[in-house]
N, C-alpha and C positions, 0 to 999 in steps of 0.2 A: 112507253117501252122502257124496261129496266135492263141494263147491261152490267153484269157483275163478273169480274175476272180476278183470279189469283194467279200471279206469275212469279215464281221463285220468291215466295214470302212477301210479295208486294201486291197490294190490293187496289183495284180501280172499280168504282161503283158509279153508275150514271143513271139518272132518271129524269123525268121532265122537271122536277122541282129541286132535286138535290144531286150534288156530285161529290165524290170523295176520292182522295188519293192518299195512300199511306202504306206503312209497312206493318206486318204482323210481328209482334214481339215473340220471343222464344216459343215456337211451336204451338201458339195459342191463337186460334182465330177469333176468340172473344176479346183479346187485348191488343189494341191497335194504336199506333201513333200516326197522325196524318192530318189532312186538311179536309174539312167538310163544308160545303157551301150549300146553304138552303136558299129559299127565295128571299129571305130577309136577314140572313146572317152569314158570317164566315167564322168557322171555328178551326183553330190550329192547336192540336194537343192530343193528349191521351184519350182513348175511348175504350171503355170496358163494358162488355155486354150491352152494346148500343147506347151507352150513357157517357157523357163527358165525365172523365174521372182522372184525378191527378192534376198536374199542372197544364194550363192551356191559356189561349187567347180567344176571346169572343168579341166579334166586331158586328155591331148592328147599326141601323140608321140613327139610333138614339144614344148609344154609348159604346165605349170600348173597354173591355175588362181584361186584366192580366192577373192571374192567380190560380188558386187550386179549386177544383170541382169535386163534388161528391154526388153521385147519381144525377148528374146534369145540373146540380144547384151550385151556385157560387158559395164557397165555404173556405175562407182563408183569414187568418189573423193578420196578414200583411198583404192584402189584395190592393189592387189599384183600379179605379174606374175614372175614365175621362168621359164627361157628359157632353153631348150635343155640340152644336156649332160654336157656342160661346166659351168652350174650353174650361169650364169649371171642373174641378176634380176632387177625388177623395182617395186617401191612402190610409188603410187601417183594416180593422176587423169587419168582415162582410159575411153574413149568414143568409143564404137564400138570395133574395132580391133586395135585402135591406142592409143599411149601415147599422151594425150592432157591435158595440164594444169600443175600445180605445181607437181613436182615429184623428185625422187631420183633413179638413175640408177647405178648399180655396174657391171662393165664388168668382163670378166673372169680373168683379171690380178689383180682384186681387186681395181681398180681405181673407185672412187665414183664421179658421176657427179650430181650436184643438180641445179635445175633451172626450167624454164618453157619449156615444150615440146609442140610442135604443129605438128600434123600428124607424129609422131615418130621422129621428129628432135628437138634438143635442140636449142632454140632461145632466144636472148637477154642476159641479165646478168645471169651468172652462176658461179659455183665454182667446180673445180676439186680437189679432195683430194686423194693423193697417199698413198700407204701402209706405207711409212715412216712418214706420217703426213704432208709432204710438200703440199702447196696449190697454185693453180693458180686461180685468180678471174678476170673475164673480160666478154667480149661480144662475143656471137656466132651468126653467120648469116648462116643459112643453114648447120649446123653441121661443120662449119669452124670457127676457132678462128679468130677474127677480131680486129685489132687496138691494143691499149695499155692494157696490163694486169698487174696485181700485182702478184708477186711471193713471197711466204713466205717460207723460209727454216726453218722448225721446229727444226732441230738439232742445228743450231747455232743462230737462231733468225734473220738472215739477211733478209731484204726486198729489192726487186728489181722491177723495171719496165721493162717489156718486150713488144716489138712491133712485132705483127704478121702481115705479109703483103701479103699472097697469099693462094691459095687453098692447098698448101703443108704444111701449117703451119710453113713456114720458119721464123726464127727469124731475123728481120731486125736490131734491135738495143736493147741493154741492158744498162740500167743506174741505 
């Protein structure tokens, strides 16, 4: 059973799988700000013609997203995603359901990876920063460290060059 009411520019929608509470923006039933709860998500934000549109929050069992939407797709140069139970996160460019563009990712161990992401993979020049402040700077190809990297030990200030040579990120040479 579906129950849909508009009371003084305020909308309430209930069905077996979804509920929505929100307000209609200036005289337009197609443009709404509110809360929508589906079976597997909670959305708080703008809705335009039945699509998530503009700024909003999307909470699912797998991630929480804060940022802009276009036609119900995540689309933001400065979006934020908090993933799963282990609280790793990404802040940066998000297009659709993928990390695309400049961003910063922190994994569950606290290692921060900064650089350009393409289809959820880090590509090109990037920087890894560890919990103790140590840094690696170099090039990634398909999520694999490639070639010569700079390593900076923040504790003693030492700088080294490290060469990675295969998919296992084995170190070939340090100088």
